[in-house]
N, C-alpha and C positions, 0 to 999 in steps of 0.2 A: 615749065616750072622746075626748079631745082629742088630735089628732095633725095634723101638717102636714109638708110636705116643704120642705126648704131646702137648696139647693146639692147635690142628689142624696142627701141624708141625711134619713131620717124622724125627726122629733123627737116625743117623746111628753111627756105630763104629768110623768113621772118625771125628765125632764131638768131641770126647774125646781126640783128637790129642796127640800123643806121640812125644817127641822131637827126632830129628835125631842126629846121631853121628857127632860131629864136633871137632874142636881143643880144645874146653873147656869142652867137655863131661866128662873127667876124674875129672876135678875140681868140676863139678856139682855132680858127683857121691860121691866124698869125702865130700862135704858140706851136701848132703842129708844124708849120713851115720852118720855124726857127729850130725846133728839135730835129727835124729831118735834115736841115742843113748841117747841123753839128754831127749827127750820127752817120748819115749816108753821104759819102763824097761821090764824085763822078767816077765812072768806070776805069779811068786811067790811073787812079791812085788807090791806095789801100783804104778800105772802109772799116770803121770801128764796129758797126752793127753786126755783121756776120760773125765776128769773133766772139761777141757777147752771146749771140744766139746758140753757137755751138758749145758754149761753156768755157771759153778761153780764160775767164776770170773766176772760175769755180762753177760747180753745178747749180748753185743757188741763184746765179744770175740769169739762167735760161728762162725761167718762167716770168721773171720781171721784164726781161727783154721782149718776150712774146707779148706781154700785156702792153708795153710801151708802143711796139710797132702796130699792134691792133688799134690802139687809141689814135695813133697818127693816121692810119688809113681810114678809120671810121669818122673821125672828127675833122680831119684836114681836107684841104681842097683836092680835087681829083687829079690835078697835075703832079701831086707828090707821089702817087702810086707808081708810075713808071720809074721815077727816080729811086724809090725804095727797091723796086725789082732789079734795076741795074746795079744796085750796090752789092748784090750777091746774097741777099738775105733769103732768097728762095732756095738756094742750094741745100742748106742744112734742114729745111722744112720737110723734105721728103723723108729723111731719117726720123725726125720728130713725129711725123704723121704715122709712119709704120710702127715705131716703138710704142706710141700712145695707143694705137689701135690694138696691138697685141697685148698690151698691159691693161687695157680697159680704162684708160685715163681719159674720161670724156672731155674735160676742159682743155687739156693740151691738144687732143685730137681736133676738137671743133675750132680752137684758136688757129692751129696750123692750116686747117682747111679754109677758114675764113680769109686768112692772109693770102693763101694761094688764089682764092677766088677774087679778092680785091685787086691783087697785083698783076693778074694776067689779063 
């Protein structure tokens, strides 16, 4: 069982909530696959996503990019996870994880941790 303590609260695997299959799951899978194709290119070319995650378009884009990537890995098909990991999005997540932990920002910390968990 995966569990850790953060700011006096124990977090478990259930806190990262995966969506269940329903009538719209195929549409969510297609939308996530399309978004992943646009944002994360193959490893041989430059990817747009790591630039956004490190704040290349302003600090305000970081949280939105984390939310988008988390939505893709939670709602998309499993085969998208290695593609996102190969795009370089995991490199800036270690800094985000460390900074969020030291600043006590629970959302950023749990989002970065969930992305690492899903993509590895």
